[in-house]
BAFI-3210 file (N, C-alpha, C; in Angstrom, 3 decimals, decimal comma, padded with zeros to 6 digits):
// residues 86
n [1|2|3|4|5|6|7|8|9|10|11|12|13|14|15|16|17|18|19|20|21|22|23|24|25|26|27|28|29|30|31|32|33|34|35|36|37|38|39|40|41|42|43|44|45|46|47|48|49|50|51|52|53|54|55|56|57|58|59|60|61|62|63|64|65|66|67|68|69|70|71|72|73|74|75|76|77|78|79|80|81|82|83|84|85|86]
n.u [037,637|038,913|038,878|040,176|042,256|040,687|040,983|041,280|039,836|039,698|036,761|034,446|034,395|034,518|035,839|035,964|035,613|037,472|037,174|037,486|039,347|039,473|040,643|041,834|043,201|044,352|046,000|048,421|051,482|052,475|055,120|056,958|055,665|052,739|049,629|047,500|044,241|043,043|040,756|039,493|036,940|034,036|032,222|029,706|030,026|030,821|032,901|035,841|038,434|040,874|043,016|045,949|048,335|051,595|053,180|056,391|059,758|061,580|059,407|057,404|058,547|058,655|055,917|055,062|056,147|055,020|053,408|050,773|049,518|047,453|047,067|049,596|049,485|047,470|048,719|051,005|049,863|048,545|050,763|052,041|050,219|050,288|048,557|046,805|045,838|042,888]
n.v [151,528|149,000|145,684|144,681|142,689|142,128|144,664|145,799|148,709|151,507|153,126|155,545|154,800|152,024|148,860|148,255|146,447|147,075|146,680|147,612|149,584|152,840|155,013|158,026|160,229|163,382|165,427|165,995|166,919|166,317|165,908|165,465|164,568|163,177|163,438|161,558|160,818|158,710|156,248|154,077|151,680|150,103|147,011|147,938|150,325|152,455|155,070|154,764|155,459|157,765|159,673|161,258|160,534|160,970|160,507|160,324|160,884|157,917|156,192|157,703|158,007|155,307|154,732|156,389|155,088|152,600|149,696|149,127|151,566|152,236|149,932|149,867|152,179|151,420|149,184|150,421|152,305|150,559|149,235|151,393|151,865|149,575|147,479|144,648|143,887|142,258]
n.w [148,055|150,149|151,415|154,577|156,777|159,838|162,345|165,682|166,990|169,096|169,722|170,447|173,198|173,188|171,990|168,562|165,479|162,701|159,248|156,722|154,484|153,457|150,928|149,700|147,325|148,093|147,407|144,955|143,858|141,440|141,003|143,227|145,556|147,179|148,858|150,917|152,126|154,611|155,879|158,338|158,416|159,823|159,192|158,879|157,678|159,294|160,072|161,884|162,422|161,230|159,033|157,591|155,037|153,703|150,689|149,475|148,189|147,378|147,382|146,098|143,560|142,769|142,746|140,685|138,503|138,533|137,199|137,841|139,225|140,982|142,619|143,738|145,363|147,202|148,425|149,491|151,302|153,079|154,148|155,454|157,456|158,864|158,150|156,753|153,589|152,557]
ca.u [037,640|039,496|038,746|041,417|042,146|040,109|041,815|040,503|040,014|038,929|035,852|033,321|034,425|034,521|036,609|035,186|036,427|037,534|037,402|037,535|040,235|039,133|041,843|041,595|044,295|043,835|046,906|049,588|052,142|052,870|056,571|057,755|054,916|051,279|049,026|046,321|043,372|042,614|039,757|039,125|035,515|033,469|031,403|028,495|030,477|031,061|034,298|036,298|039,769|041,193|044,225|046,588|049,653|052,317|054,101|057,431|061,018|061,603|058,036|056,708|059,170|058,196|054,487|054,939|056,556|054,382|052,503|049,428|049,771|046,412|047,389|050,791|049,051|046,784|049,719|051,845|049,100|048,349|052,051|052,259|049,276|050,447|047,337|046,908|044,696|042,299]
ca.v [150,855|147,657|144,935|144,412|141,773|142,927|145,248|146,403|150,156|152,110|154,091|155,898|154,086|150,567|148,289|147,822|145,790|147,743|145,679|148,293|150,731|153,814|155,789|159,068|161,165|164,728|166,379|165,441|168,023|165,752|165,959|164,881|164,033|163,099|163,271|160,714|160,733|157,327|156,023|152,698|151,565|148,814|146,373|148,760|151,581|153,498|155,472|154,662|156,044|158,476|160,476|161,567|159,967|161,635|159,670|161,124|160,166|156,744|155,666|158,471|157,647|153,954|154,832|157,019|154,161|151,296|149,278|149,290|152,587|152,197|148,867|150,309|153,116|150,636|148,393|151,355|152,836|149,469|149,018|152,528|151,763|148,230|146,736|143,608|143,848|140,918]
ca.w [149,333|150,115|152,662|155,312|157,897|160,925|163,399|166,759|167,104|170,180|169,126|171,332|174,469|173,077|170,899|167,405|164,469|161,399|158,206|155,428|154,338|152,419|150,604|148,708|147,117|148,305|146,779|144,273|143,162|140,146|140,867|144,312|146,690|147,140|150,173|150,908|153,293|154,836|156,922|158,642|158,636|160,229|158,152|158,748|157,056|160,281|160,142|163,271|162,521|159,997|159,060|156,321|154,767|152,630|149,925|148,824|148,019|146,500|147,272|145,073|142,286|142,429|142,442|139,372|137,446|138,737|136,120|138,403|140,247|142,012|143,567|144,469|146,408|148,239|149,148|150,237|152,439|154,042|154,838|156,350|158,575|159,451|157,856|155,729|152,677|152,507]
c.u [038,203|039,224|040,131|041,169|041,659|041,159|040,886|040,869|039,138|038,078|034,660|033,254|034,376|035,410|035,668|036,149|036,336|037,914|037,537|038,515|039,729|040,395|041,511|042,855|043,727|044,755|048,067|050,240|052,713|054,378|057,312|056,960|053,415|050,779|047,715|045,559|042,957|041,572|039,561|037,643|035,160|032,702|030,117|028,813|030,578|032,548|034,775|037,716|040,077|042,479|044,739|047,946|050,287|053,293|055,103|058,684|060,897|060,216|057,268|057,255|058,679|056,718|054,283|055,270|055,902|053,443|051,043|049,551|048,690|046,717|048,625|050,384|048,348|047,793|050,592|051,112|048,883|049,632|052,323|051,405|049,350|049,166|047,632|045,654|044,193|042,137]
c.v [149,458|146,969|144,684|143,294|142,605|143,411|145,880|147,874|150,649|153,221|154,312|155,025|152,579|150,120|147,829|147,224|146,557|146,696|146,288|149,457|151,576|154,648|156,757|159,899|162,569|165,795|165,613|166,590|167,592|165,774|165,192|164,264|164,031|162,889|162,515|160,877|159,270|157,290|154,523|152,681|150,166|148,232|147,162|150,138|152,751|153,811|155,506|155,179|156,701|159,247|160,739|160,883|160,758|160,657|160,597|160,275|159,000|156,125|156,383|158,134|156,270|153,946|155,365|156,058|152,780|150,962|149,362|150,276|152,631|151,140|149,222|151,233|152,381|149,864|149,281|151,856|151,764|149,217|150,148|152,424|150,418|147,408|145,680|143,646|142,421|140,470]
c.w [149,133|151,449|153,269|156,313|159,084|161,928|164,429|166,885|168,255|169,584|170,051|172,583|174,384|171,925|169,801|166,391|163,154|160,356|156,808|155,503|153,179|152,182|149,484|148,552|147,258|147,732|146,154|143,518|141,803|139,911|141,950|145,454|146,426|148,559|150,011|152,216|153,409|155,943|157,091|158,969|159,131|159,048|157,903|158,166|158,032|160,298|161,576|163,489|161,189|160,151|157,658|156,247|153,635|151,998|149,244|148,651|147,050|146,341|146,161|143,681|141,835|142,055|141,029|138,235|137,568|137,573|136,566|139,568|141,316|143,061|144,380|145,614|147,543|149,088|150,027|151,483|153,503|154,833|155,834|157,610|159,303|159,327|156,797|154,889|152,581|151,062]
res [m|k|p|i|q|p|v|s|v|w|y|n|g|q|l|v|s|a|t|i|l|m|l|y|i|i|h|d|n|l|e|t|s|a|q|f|y|w|q|l|q|t|a|e|n|t|g|v|a|q|g|n|l|t|m|d|g|q|d|y|i|d|w|d|s|a|s|d|f|n|q|y|a|w|d|w|a|a|a|q|l|n|l|t|l|a]
***
C-alpha cells in the first residue's frame, strides 16, 4: 500500500476522500505482460474504487529492467490512474 494525494471518489451516494493506493500483481506471463489489481481506500481502509491494469509493450520491458522494479510498478500504476504518490 502507498499513500496518495487525496482524491475525491463517489462512493455509496457521497463523495469520500481516498488516500491509499493498494496494488497487487494478479498475473504475469513473464514475457510480455502483467496484470495488476488496484484499489483506492480511505484512511479508514474502506475500499472505494477498484479495477485492473495491464502493463505491456515498452512499459513491461522497462519494468523488467528497472533497478527497483517494485517502485517502477507503483509509479506506473499511479500514472495510469492519474494519481500522485505522497
